[in-house]
C-alpha positions in Angstrom: 125.6 43.6 140.9 123.6 47.2 140.2 123.3 47.8 136.2 122.3 51.2 134.8 120.6 50.8 131.2 120.0 53.2 128.5 117.8 53.1 125.7 118.0 54.6 122.5 115.0 56.9 121.3 114.0 54.1 118.7 113.5 51.9 122.4 114.8 49.0 120.6 118.5 49.4 120.9 119.6 48.6 124.1 122.7 49.3 125.7 124.0 48.3 129.4 126.9 50.0 131.3 127.8 49.0 135.2 127.0 51.7 138.0 125.1 51.4 140.9 121.6 52.2 140.4 119.3 49.3 139.7 119.5 45.3 140.7 120.6 44.1 137.5 116.9 41.8 137.5 114.9 44.4 137.7 116.6 46.6 134.5 116.3 44.0 132.6 112.6 43.3 133.3 111.5 47.4 133.0 113.9 46.9 129.5 112.8 43.8 128.2 109.0 45.1 129.1 110.1 48.2 126.9 111.1 46.0 124.0 107.6 44.0 124.0 106.0 47.3 123.9 107.8 48.9 121.4 107.6 45.2 119.2 103.8 45.3 119.6 103.2 49.0 118.4 105.4 47.8 115.6 104.1 44.9 114.5 103.5 44.9 110.5 105.9 47.5 109.9 109.5 46.6 107.9 112.1 46.1 111.0 113.5 50.2 110.0 110.2 51.7 111.0 109.9 49.0 113.7 112.9 50.5 115.2 112.1 54.3 114.8 108.1 54.5 115.3 106.1 56.5 112.9 105.0 59.9 115.1 101.3 60.7 115.3 101.0 64.3 114.1 102.0 66.4 116.9 102.9 63.6 119.5 105.8 61.3 120.1 106.0 57.7 121.9 106.7 57.4 125.1 107.0 54.2 127.7 103.8 54.9 130.1 102.7 53.5 133.4 99.1 54.8 134.5 98.9 52.5 138.0 102.1 51.1 140.0 103.2 47.8 139.6 105.8 45.8 137.9 107.2 45.9 134.2 104.1 44.5 133.2 102.3 47.3 133.6 104.7 49.8 130.9 103.0 50.6 128.1 104.1 52.3 124.5 101.9 54.8 124.0 101.7 58.1 121.8 101.9 61.3 123.7 101.6 64.8 122.7 104.9 66.4 122.0 106.3 68.6 124.4 106.6 72.5 123.9 109.6 74.2 125.5 108.3 77.0 127.7 110.5 80.3 129.1 113.8 78.9 129.9 113.6 75.4 128.6 114.6 73.3 125.9 113.0 70.2 123.6 115.4 67.0 123.9 115.2 64.6 121.3 116.5 61.7 123.5 119.2 59.2 122.2 119.7 57.6 125.6 117.7 57.6 129.1 119.2 56.0 132.1 117.0 53.4 134.2 117.6 53.6 137.8 116.6 52.7 141.6 114.2 55.9 141.2 112.6 54.8 138.2 112.1 51.5 139.7 110.7 52.7 143.3 108.4 55.1 141.3 107.2 52.3 139.1 106.4 50.1 141.5 104.8 53.1 144.3 107.6 52.6 146.9 108.2 53.7 149.6 104.1 54.6 149.8 105.6 58.6 150.3 106.1 58.0 146.5 102.3 58.0 145.7 101.6 61.2 148.2 99.6 63.8 146.2 99.2 61.0 143.4 95.7 59.9 144.5 94.3 58.5 141.4 98.0 57.1 139.9 101.1 58.1 138.9 101.5 61.5 139.4 103.9 61.4 136.1 103.2 58.8 133.8 106.3 58.9 132.2 109.6 57.9 133.8 113.3 58.6 133.3 114.8 61.2 135.2 118.7 60.5 133.3 118.9 62.0 129.6 121.3 62.6 126.6 120.3 63.9 123.4 120.1 66.7 120.9 118.2 69.9 121.3 115.6 69.6 119.3 114.0 72.9 120.2 114.8 76.1 122.4 112.2 78.0 124.8 112.4 82.1 125.2 114.8 83.4 126.8 117.4 80.6 126.4 120.8 82.1 125.0 123.7 79.3 125.9 122.2 76.3 124.0 121.0 76.4 120.5 119.1 73.8 118.6 121.6 70.6 117.5 123.7 70.8 120.8 124.6 67.5 122.6 123.7 67.5 126.0 122.4 65.3 129.1 121.3 65.9 132.7 118.6 65.0 135.4 115.3 66.0 135.3 114.2 63.7 138.7 112.1 66.0 140.5 111.3 68.3 137.5 108.6 66.8 135.8 110.7 63.6 134.8 109.7 62.0 131.2 112.9 60.8 129.3 111.6 57.6 128.5 110.1 59.2 125.5 111.7 60.3 122.1 111.4 64.0 122.8 111.2 65.7 126.2 111.1 69.2 127.6 113.8 70.3 130.3 114.8 73.5 132.6 118.1 74.3 131.0 119.5 74.8 134.6 119.3 71.0 134.8 121.4 70.5 131.6 125.0 70.4 130.7 126.8 70.0 127.3 128.0 66.3 126.0 131.8 66.4 126.7 133.9 65.3 123.6 134.9 61.7 124.0 131.6 60.8 125.8 128.8 59.0 124.1 125.0 59.5 124.8 124.5 56.0 126.5 127.4 56.8 128.8 126.2 60.1 129.8 122.7 58.9 130.6 124.1 56.6 132.7 126.2 59.5 134.9 123.7 61.9 136.7 122.5 59.9 139.5 124.8 57.0 139.3 127.8 58.9 138.9 
């Protein structure tokens, strides 16, 4: 069986949905590692603070990897807050899908995924399938506005959806249809 797992930006609230993207054991391993990282980042905080980690000034929380390997190389880190460039928006991530691309990039297989990234992963934040609300718009963006619910596939365009905020080109996004949840929408782009 294959499973697509979505994670809210709080990283501790996990939901699962059936699809054709990553084997269930791999998805569980990735998300359990993310939960452990989120838990370690929130030790000593109230339950509410653990679900929504405090932001570092000018930064956001993200699940990162700096070397190839299994779920044990995933870390919760503070990273720079994205700034939208021309024809981009910043999305406040509500859900991000985990699929075979993420799993393969994490492990660095096939070896062709490592080309051009001799010092480690080229994109330290995985995640291509995203759903959330627009938090900021860049110059030239006219058809989307702050607060709009969107979803899309950022593979090959920077990745980075396993973070609280991600910058995305508007040509990779669609408005969230009525009746579709953020979790459902994040499972759609690659898994369909």
